[in-house]
C-alpha positions in Angstrom: -60.0 49.5 -218.7 -58.4 46.3 -217.5 -55.0 46.1 -216.9 -52.9 45.5 -220.0 -55.4 47.1 -222.2 -54.9 50.5 -223.2 -54.7 51.5 -226.3 -51.2 50.3 -227.2 -52.0 46.8 -225.6 -52.8 43.8 -227.1 -55.7 41.1 -226.6 -52.7 38.9 -227.2 -50.4 40.5 -224.5 -53.4 40.6 -221.9 -53.9 36.8 -222.2 -50.4 35.6 -222.6 -50.2 34.5 -218.8 -53.3 32.6 -219.1 -51.8 31.0 -222.2 -48.7 30.2 -220.5 -50.4 29.0 -217.6 -52.7 26.4 -219.4 -49.7 25.2 -221.2 -47.7 24.3 -217.8 -51.5 22.4 -216.7 -51.4 20.5 -219.4 -47.9 19.2 -219.0 -48.3 18.7 -215.1 -51.8 17.1 -215.5 -53.3 17.7 -218.5 -51.8 14.8 -220.8 -51.4 12.3 -218.9 -55.2 12.7 -217.5 -56.2 12.9 -221.5 -54.1 9.5 -222.1 -55.8 8.0 -219.3 -59.3 8.7 -221.0 -58.3 7.3 -224.3 -57.2 4.2 -222.4 -60.8 4.0 -221.0 -61.9 4.7 -224.4 -63.6 8.4 -223.9 -60.9 9.2 -227.2 -63.8 12.2 -227.3 -62.9 14.1 -224.6 -59.7 13.8 -224.6 -59.7 15.3 -228.1 -61.9 17.8 -226.6 -59.9 18.5 -223.8 -56.6 18.7 -226.1 -58.5 21.2 -228.6 -59.4 23.1 -225.6 -55.9 24.0 -224.6 -54.2 24.4 -227.4 -56.8 26.3 -229.5 -55.8 29.5 -226.9 -55.4 32.0 -229.5 -56.5 35.0 -230.9 -59.0 33.7 -234.1 -59.6 30.2 -231.8 -61.2 31.3 -228.5 -64.7 30.4 -229.4 -63.7 27.1 -230.5 -61.6 26.5 -227.2 -65.0 27.2 -225.2 -66.9 24.7 -227.1 -64.3 22.1 -226.7 -63.8 22.7 -222.6 -67.9 22.8 -221.9 -67.8 19.5 -223.9 -64.9 18.2 -221.8 -66.5 19.6 -218.2 -69.7 18.7 -219.0 -68.9 15.1 -219.7 -66.4 15.0 -216.8 -69.4 16.3 -214.8 -71.8 14.0 -215.3 -69.2 11.2 -215.0 -68.6 12.3 -211.6 -72.6 12.5 -210.6 -72.8 8.7 -211.9 -69.2 7.2 -210.6 -67.8 9.7 -208.1 -64.5 11.6 -209.0 -61.3 9.5 -210.0 -58.4 11.6 -210.3 -58.0 11.7 -214.3 -61.9 12.8 -214.7 -61.6 15.6 -212.0 -58.0 16.7 -213.3 -59.9 17.0 -217.1 -63.0 19.3 -215.4 -60.6 21.7 -213.6 -58.6 22.1 -216.8 -61.5 22.2 -218.9 -62.9 25.3 -216.5 -59.6 27.3 -216.7 -60.2 27.0 -220.6 -63.5 28.5 -220.5 -62.3 31.1 -218.0 -59.7 32.2 -220.3 -62.3 32.0 -223.4 -64.6 34.3 -221.7 -61.7 36.4 -220.3 -61.3 37.1 -224.1 -64.5 38.0 -225.0 -65.1 40.4 -222.2 -61.4 41.7 -222.6 -62.8 42.3 -226.5 -65.9 43.7 -225.6 -64.7 46.2 -223.0 -61.8 47.6 -226.2 -64.5 47.8 -228.6 -67.0 50.0 -226.0 -63.5 52.0 -225.1 -63.0 52.6 -229.0 -59.9 50.4 -229.0 -59.4 48.1 -232.0 -58.8 44.2 -231.0 -56.4 42.3 -232.7 -56.9 41.9 -236.2 -60.8 43.4 -235.5 -61.6 39.6 -234.2 -64.6 39.8 -231.4 -64.3 36.4 -229.8 -67.4 34.5 -228.9 -69.5 36.3 -231.3 -72.1 33.7 -231.7 -75.7 34.4 -231.6 -77.1 34.5 -227.8 -73.7 34.0 -226.6 -73.6 37.2 -223.9 -77.5 36.2 -223.2 -76.0 32.8 -222.4 -73.3 34.6 -219.8 -76.2 36.4 -218.3 -78.4 33.2 -217.7 -75.7 31.5 -216.0 -75.0 33.8 -213.3 -78.7 34.9 -213.4 -77.4 38.8 -214.0 -78.7 41.3 -216.0 -75.5 43.2 -216.4 -74.0 44.4 -219.7 -72.2 42.0 -221.8 -68.8 42.7 -220.6 -70.0 42.2 -217.3 -71.5 38.6 -218.0 -69.1 37.5 -219.6 -66.7 38.4 -216.7 -68.3 37.0 -214.0 -68.9 34.0 -216.0 -65.0 33.7 -216.7 -64.5 34.0 -212.9 -67.0 31.3 -212.1 -65.0 29.0 -214.0 -61.9 30.0 -212.3 -63.7 29.5 -208.9 -65.2 25.9 -210.3 -61.8 24.6 -210.7 -60.8 26.2 -207.1 -63.4 24.6 -205.0 -62.6 21.0 -207.1 -59.3 21.9 -205.2 -57.0 23.4 -207.8 -53.9 25.3 -205.7 -54.8 28.9 -205.9 -51.0 29.7 -206.9 -52.2 27.9 -210.1 -55.3 29.6 -210.5 -53.2 33.4 -209.5 -52.6 34.6 -213.2 -56.2 33.7 -214.2 -57.5 35.3 -211.1 -55.2 38.8 -211.4 -56.7 39.3 -214.9 -60.1 38.3 -214.1 -61.0 39.3 -210.8 -60.6 42.8 -211.2 -62.8 42.8 -214.7 -65.6 40.7 -212.8 -65.8 43.3 -209.6 -66.4 45.7 -211.6 -69.5 44.2 -212.9 -70.9 42.7 -209.6 -74.4 42.0 -210.3 -77.4 44.1 -208.7 -79.5 41.6 -206.8 -82.8 41.4 -205.6 -83.5 42.3 -202.2 -79.6 43.8 -201.5 -78.9 43.9 -198.1 -78.0 47.4 -196.6 -75.5 48.2 -194.6 -77.4 47.6 -191.6 -78.1 43.9 -191.4 -75.9 42.5 -189.4 -75.0 39.0 -188.2 -75.3 38.4 -184.6 -72.4 39.6 -182.6 -73.9 39.0 -179.2 -74.4 36.2 -177.4 -78.3 34.3 -178.0 -80.0 33.1 -175.0 -80.7 29.6 -174.9 -82.4 27.0 -172.7 -81.1 26.4 -169.2 -77.9 24.0 -169.4 -77.4 22.3 -166.1 -73.7 22.9 -164.4 -72.8 19.5 -164.0 -69.7 18.1 -164.6 -69.8 21.2 -166.8 -66.2 21.9 -168.9 -64.1 24.5 -167.7 -64.0 27.7 -169.3 -61.3 29.9 -169.4 -60.0 33.6 -170.6 -57.4 34.1 -172.7 -55.8 36.1 -170.2 -55.1 33.3 -167.9 -54.0 30.7 -170.6 -50.9 30.9 -171.4 -49.5 28.5 -174.2 -48.0 26.1 -172.2 -50.9 26.0 -169.8 -53.0 24.9 -172.8 -50.7 22.1 -173.7 -50.6 20.8 -169.9 -54.2 21.0 -168.8 -55.9 20.5 -172.2 -54.2 19.5 -175.3 -51.7 16.7 -174.2 -55.3 15.2 -172.1 -57.7 15.5 -174.8 -59.6 17.7 -172.6 -62.2 20.2 -174.6 -62.1 23.6 -173.1 -63.8 27.0 -174.4 -61.5 29.7 -174.2 -63.0 33.7 -174.3 -61.6 36.8 -175.4 -59.4 35.6 -177.8 -60.5 36.9 -180.6 -60.4 40.5 -179.6 -57.7 41.1 -182.6 -59.7 39.6 -185.6 -61.1 42.2 -188.0 -63.5 39.6 -188.8 -65.1 39.8 -185.9 -66.2 43.5 -187.2 -66.4 43.3 -191.1 -67.5 39.7 -191.7 -70.8 39.6 -189.1 -71.8 42.8 -192.4 -73.6 41.4 -195.2 -73.3 44.1 -197.3 -69.8 43.7 -196.8 -69.6 40.4 -198.5 -71.5 41.4 -201.4 -69.9 44.3 -202.1 -66.7 43.1 -201.9 -67.0 39.8 -202.8 -70.5 39.1 -204.5 -69.3 38.4 -207.6 -67.6 35.3 -206.8 -68.4 31.4 -206.4 -68.8 29.1 -204.0 -70.4 25.9 -202.6 -73.5 25.9 -201.0 -75.8 23.3 -199.4 -79.6 24.0 -199.6 -82.1 22.3 -197.3 -80.9 19.8 -195.1 -78.8 16.7 -195.6 -81.2 13.6 -195.5 -83.8 15.3 -196.0 -85.7 15.8 -199.5 -84.6 18.7 -201.3 -81.3 18.7 -200.5 -79.1 19.6 -202.9 -75.4 21.2 -203.2 -75.1 24.1 -205.6 -72.2 26.7 -207.0 -73.5 30.0 -206.4 -72.8 33.8 -206.3 -71.6 34.6 -202.7 -73.6 38.1 -203.4 -76.8 35.7 -204.4 -76.4 33.4 -201.0 -76.2 36.4 -199.0 -79.3 38.4 -200.4 -81.6 35.6 -200.9 -80.4 33.5 -197.5 -78.8 35.3 -194.8 -80.1 39.1 -195.6 -84.0 37.8 -195.2 -83.5 36.6 -191.7 -81.9 39.7 -190.5 -84.7 41.7 -192.1 -87.4 39.3 -190.5 -86.0 39.8 -187.2 -85.2 43.8 -187.8 -81.7 43.7 -186.1 -80.0 46.8 -185.5 -76.4 47.2 -186.4 -74.5 45.5 -184.0 -72.1 46.9 -181.6 -69.5 44.3 -183.0 -67.1 45.3 -180.1 -69.4 42.8 -178.4 -68.1 40.5 -179.6 -65.1 40.1 -178.1 -66.5 41.2 -174.3 -66.3 38.0 -171.7 -69.3 36.4 -171.4 -71.5 36.3 -168.7 -72.0 32.9 -166.8 -75.4 33.4 -165.4 -77.7 30.6 -165.8 -79.8 30.4 -168.4 -77.6 32.2 -171.3 -76.4 28.7 -172.6 -72.6 29.6 -171.6 -72.2 26.8 -169.3 -71.3 23.2 -170.9 -72.2 19.8 -169.0 -72.3 16.1 -168.9 -75.7 14.8 -169.2 -77.1 11.1 -170.2 -79.3 10.7 -173.8 -81.5 8.5 -172.1 -82.4 10.2 -168.5 -85.1 12.1 -169.8 -83.4 15.0 -167.7 -83.8 18.9 -168.7 -80.8 18.4 -171.1 -82.6 15.0 -172.5 -81.5 15.3 -176.5 -84.4 13.5 -177.2 -86.9 16.0 -176.5 -85.1 18.7 -178.1 -87.0 20.3 -180.6 -85.2 22.4 -183.6 -87.2 25.3 -184.4 -87.3 28.7 -185.9 -86.3 27.6 -189.4 -88.1 25.2 -192.1 -85.8 22.8 -193.9 -86.3 24.9 -197.0 -84.7 27.7 -196.0 -81.0 25.9 -194.6 -78.9 27.1 -197.1 -74.8 26.4 -195.6 -71.7 27.2 -196.8 -69.7 24.2 -194.8 -66.2 23.2 -194.7 -65.2 25.4 -197.1 -61.3 26.5 -197.8 -62.6 29.9 -198.3 -59.2 31.6 -197.3 -57.8 30.0 -200.1 -59.9 30.9 -202.7 -60.0 34.3 -201.1 -56.4 35.0 -200.0 -57.5 38.5 -198.6 -59.2 37.2 -196.1 -56.2 36.0 -194.0 -55.7 39.2 -192.9 -59.1 39.2 -191.2 -58.1 36.0 -189.0 -55.6 35.0 -186.2 -54.4 31.7 -186.3 -54.6 30.9 -182.7 -51.3 30.6 -180.1 -52.3 27.4 -179.1 -52.0 25.8 -182.3 -48.2 26.1 -182.0 -45.6 26.9 -183.6 -46.2 25.3 -186.8 -49.6 26.7 -187.0 -52.5 25.3 -188.1 -52.8 22.6 -191.3 -56.1 23.0 -192.9 -58.6 26.3 -192.4 -62.2 26.1 -193.3 -64.8 29.0 -193.4 -68.6 27.9 -192.5 -71.5 30.6 -193.1 -75.2 29.2 -192.9 -78.6 29.9 -192.1 -80.3 29.1 -188.4 -80.5 25.6 -188.7 -77.9 24.4 -190.4 -75.9 21.3 -189.1 -73.1 19.4 -189.1 -73.8 15.4 -188.1 -71.7 13.8 -185.5 -68.6 12.8 -186.2 -64.9 13.0 -185.4 -62.2 14.8 -187.3 -58.6 13.2 -187.5 -56.8 16.6 -186.2 -57.3 18.6 -183.6 -59.4 21.6 -184.2 -60.2 24.7 -182.8 -64.2 25.8 -183.8 -63.9 30.1 -183.6 -66.7 31.8 -183.5 -67.2 35.0 -185.4 -71.2 35.6 -185.5 -73.8 34.3 -184.5 -73.9 31.3 -182.0 -73.9 27.4 -182.3 -75.0 24.9 -180.4 -72.3 22.2 -179.9 -72.3 18.7 -178.5 -69.2 16.5 -178.0 -68.9 13.3 -177.2 -65.4 10.9 -176.4 -63.4 9.0 -178.0 -64.5 6.1 -175.8 -68.1 6.5 -176.4 -67.6 5.5 -180.0 -69.1 1.9 -179.4 -72.6 3.6 -178.8 -72.6 5.8 -181.7 -73.3 3.4 -185.1 -70.3 4.4 -187.0 -71.0 4.6 -191.0 -68.8 2.3 -192.3 -68.3 4.2 -195.3 -69.0 1.4 -197.7 -69.8 4.1 -200.5 -67.9 5.7 -203.5 -66.0 8.2 -202.9 -66.5 11.9 -204.5 -63.4 13.0 -204.1 -60.1 12.3 -204.5 -56.7 14.0 -204.3 -55.3 14.5 -207.2 -51.9 16.0 -209.7 -53.7 18.9 -209.9 -54.5 19.8 -206.3 -53.0 18.4 -202.9 -54.6 16.3 -200.8 -56.0 18.2 -198.3 -57.8 20.1 -200.9 -61.9 19.9 -200.5 -63.8 18.2 -203.0 -67.3 19.3 -204.1 -69.3 17.0 -202.6 -71.8 16.2 -199.4 -69.8 17.3 -196.4 -71.3 13.7 -195.1 -69.4 12.1 -197.8 -66.5 13.4 -197.2 -66.2 12.5 -193.9 -67.4 8.9 -194.6 -63.8 8.3 -196.3 -62.4 7.9 -192.9 -65.3 6.2 -191.4 -65.9 8.6 -188.6 -69.7 9.8 -189.1 -72.2 8.5 -186.7 -75.6 8.0 -188.6 -78.1 8.8 -185.8 -80.1 12.1 -186.2 -78.3 13.3 -182.8 -81.1 15.7 -182.2 -84.1 13.7 -182.8 -82.2 9.5 -182.3 -84.6 6.5 -183.5 -83.5 4.5 -180.3 -85.5 1.3 -181.8 -82.8 1.5 -184.1 -80.3 2.4 -182.2 -80.7 1.5 -178.8 -76.9 1.5 -177.2 -77.2 5.5 -178.3 -79.5 5.9 -175.1 -76.4 5.3 -173.2 -74.2 7.5 -174.8 -72.6 10.5 -172.4 -72.2 14.0 -174.1 -71.1 17.2 -173.3 -72.8 20.5 -174.6 -72.5 24.5 -174.9 -73.3 27.7 -177.0 -70.5 28.6 -178.7 -71.2 32.2 -178.7 -69.7 35.4 -181.0 -66.0 35.7 -180.0 -65.3 32.3 -178.4 -63.4 29.6 -179.5 -64.2 25.9 -178.7 -61.2 23.3 -178.3 -62.4 19.9 -180.0 -59.7 17.0 -179.2 -58.3 14.9 -181.9 -61.4 11.8 -182.3 -63.7 13.7 -180.2 -67.2 13.1 -182.1 -69.2 16.8 -182.3 -72.2 17.9 -183.3 -72.8 21.6 -184.6 -75.8 23.4 -185.6 -76.7 27.1 -186.0 -78.9 29.1 -183.7 -81.9 30.5 -185.5 -83.5 32.5 -186.3 -80.9 34.4 -188.3 -77.1 32.6 -189.1 -73.6 32.3 -188.1 -70.1 32.7 -189.2 -67.5 30.5 -187.8 -63.7 29.3 -188.6 -62.2 26.3 -187.6 -58.5 25.4 -187.5 -57.2 21.7 -187.9 -53.8 21.5 -186.4 
């Protein structure tokens, strides 16, 4: 039985921290957002979110849920049509928390009844016909009533976190709901057995010429002072090997069953298909479903045996043909490394799935114990940390960041191309003249990720090239043929330093998947 729901406890007591947090959120950003909606003429949604927050009591959770669902749906439809504004995003986030509280009340009441404990006043929350069936349909789950409601409650919290709710604000909800939802992780079809492991050894790749290769350096030969002097200060890329040996993530994260077993009930934003191609979309899905439907089948097809995780931290071989060298070459040269001739094989666009640039450590703080911020980031550490999990063929378009960056490879391999800032005039950078999909607000810090296309997120800074790097249309973009680039295959256990404002394109090598962590500092 969930914490606080023993025979002497009450539903009122168990849900008290949630009601308290909702009241705080209402004062902090809910009431101002509702007033802004009234000023916009949306009195109906202002009333809905007000009702959702104020109806959280033992006899009114069902009413709160209906009102919250109305507000959330209206905010989402408005965002799809016009992008996120501050007030609408805050209404969405607060509505999701109200949904979480109402669904938690339903789950806890069902658990009490199943255990023979009478609820407060005998009330059963959300007893409308088909309510639990709706929870099951929401998550694609065949679990029991309690499990379906609990997982649906957890999803609502995750939806708020995905849209930028600070983790400390969500903590009362996570503390109550996560243990209950964890007991009812849905049984996904074709769940991955323990033997399904993403690659932790070096991938084979086409030979890369050694001319003008970037220096590869072992961590044992590179002090923090030397890194600052040789690479950080002049803005020179470098691949550092042997620096991730103390990462527990290199052992546990490649194991697909580990994700399903521990976090299968949590929801994450996943891009499906290839951006710019028909059928591309972004969905919020259970992490267990992402693993079972997209990552596990790739590993199964390859019949990969359990990998020796220690290999991820070995020094890579540097012999020709293993893709560990980095080189300079020109797009228009027609040489061995000519990008225009490169084919993306091994995966169909419809099979591509990507959890991209997501602050997963903020959403799942326990994961932070599995990584180590590179000491080369300096005494202030990393400003922002993102996790990337994708199938073969998952791509990040050519763009630059406004921070220095370490891209650390946990599992699988990624092909990376870098172009110096002095090449920008050849890259046809998007002018950013389109609606913004995510904004900072009273409910989230400016660095919080918005649930939007990564290309749209980066266009806010006018830092994305519109050219398809691997299949450039040189008739439309003739100057691109003169751009000089560097390339490499980043292997498990390696970290790549990408200097501030350096353009980079990244693709996960097929046929399986990859996991990376990047640190902006």
